[in-house]
C-alpha positions, 0 to 999 in steps of 0.5 A, a space after each residue: 705828416 700829410 701836408 696840403 688840403 683836400 679838394 672836394 666838389 661843392 656843387 648841389 651841397 653833396 660835399 656839405 652833406 657828405 662831411 656832415 654824415 662822415 662826422 656823424 658816423 665818426 662820432 656816433 657809429 650807430 648813425 650809419 643805420 640812420 634812415 635819413 642817411 640811407 635816403 640820402 645815399 639812395 638819392 644819387 649814386 654819387 653820394 656813396 663816393 662823396 661819403 667815402 672821400 669825406 670819411 677819408 678826409 677825417 681819417 687823414 686829419 685825425 688828431 693822432 695823425 696830425 700830431 705825428 712828426 715827419 715819420 711814417 704813420 703806423 698802419 694801426 693809427 687809422 682804423 678801417 672805415 666802418 661800412 655802410 649797412 648797404 655795403 655790409 648787405 652786399 658783402 653778405 650777398 657776395 658770400 652767398 654768391 660764393 657759396 652758390 658758386 661752390 655748389 654749382 661749379 662741380 656740374 660744369 664750367 663758369 665765367 668769373 670776373 672779380 671787381 675792384 677790391 674783390 678776392 674770391 675763393 672757389 672750390 672745384 669739382 676735382 678737389 682743387 681750389 683757387 683764389 682769384 685776385 681783384 680785377 681778374 677774368 677767367 673761365 673755369 671748365 673743370 669736371 671730375 674725371 674729365 677735362 680740367 682747364 682754366 682760361 685766364 683773360 687777365 688778372 691773377 689767381 693762386 691754384 691748389 691742384 689735386 693731381 690726376 695724371 690721366 686728366 692734367 690740370 691746365 691754365 691757359 693765359 696769353 698764349 701760355 699754357 701751364 700744366 700742373 704736375 701736382 702743385 700749388 702755383 700762382 699765375 699773373 697775366 699782365 695784359 699790357 705787358 703781354 707777359 704771364 708770371 708763374 710762381 711755384 710754391 709746391 710741386 712743379 708745373 710745365 710751362 709751354 709757349 709757341 717757342 718752347 717749354 720750361 719746367 718750374 719746380 717749387 721755389 722757382 718762378 718765370 715770366 713768359 710771353 707767347 712771342 719769346 722763348 721760355 726764360 731760365 727759371 729763377 729761384 725764389 726763397 720762402 720769404 718771397 713766396 709768402 710775400 707774393 701770396 700776401 694778397 690772398 690775406 689782404 696784405 701788400 708786402 713789399 721788399 724793394 718793389 717800385 712805388 709804381 707797382 705798389 700803387 697799381 696793386 693798391 688801385 686793384 683793391 680799392 675804389 679810392 684810387 692813388 695817382 703819382 703827382 710826381 712821376 719820378 717817384 714811381 721808381 722809388 723802392 718800397 719796404 714794409 707791409 700794408 693793408 690792401 684795403 687802406 689806401 689812405 694809410 698807404 699814401 701817408 706812409 709812402 709820402 713820409 718815406 719819400 719826403 713828399 706829401 699826400 693829398 685828397 682830390 676829387 679824383 682820389 689820392 695824389 702822392 707828390 714831392 
């Protein structure tokens, strides 16, 4: 059960109207199409965020949630927020943009930058494909029967590569070069740590740094850095491989990962950001499966599991003990 009350801005009546429309939409879903709501959202770009916070408050204090004792709240108890028609329209435009990317990419390279909560899939000219996680930046330069290279500047991507021995497929990230030997592999570049994590699901890749080379085969992973010799490969079981790719299906699967890592992953996929009010909680191990697009349910479940509380502030969600 979440304790503590929400903190919301009250200046210029924004919070009042946000609460009004949140209640209307919750009681009458068709209210999301009300022209007066559209006019209010268009009047100030901050109104959309205020409405999001107000709807999150309703979800957090819904009767079925309040009735729960000090047990983790089931994910299913909080329905996903209904989208405003303008958001739905933007999602539709995003699908069109993705379709255009599929059509345009075979003729040359392109720069791709995904925003918060945006996971994009691309089909490449050579028959390969990739899934690009939120908050990722990369440049794709793939030509059928020619150069095949992806340069990453941060983030994460899952590659399914069509093998062509005459034209190796390469991913360059943080001074590390990953060359496919016909495979499915995931690359995560952590700019802050200066590391590149490579996980191989099928086939093999050759990972080269300025200080050496390491071959990784299916069921292995390694964390590389440009200024360090390649580490020994580590074995990864099938369950872990499936969990690490959960983000491609909107899932966050945890098996003892630290809370700080889970919070960073949730924040990558949501506008409603989560912070730890008690820093020591960051080392707490977490287990379970969560929806990446439901930070409220995640915060509730985590708070219950660590004996703390979650509260909504003007800046986002705070988990504290």
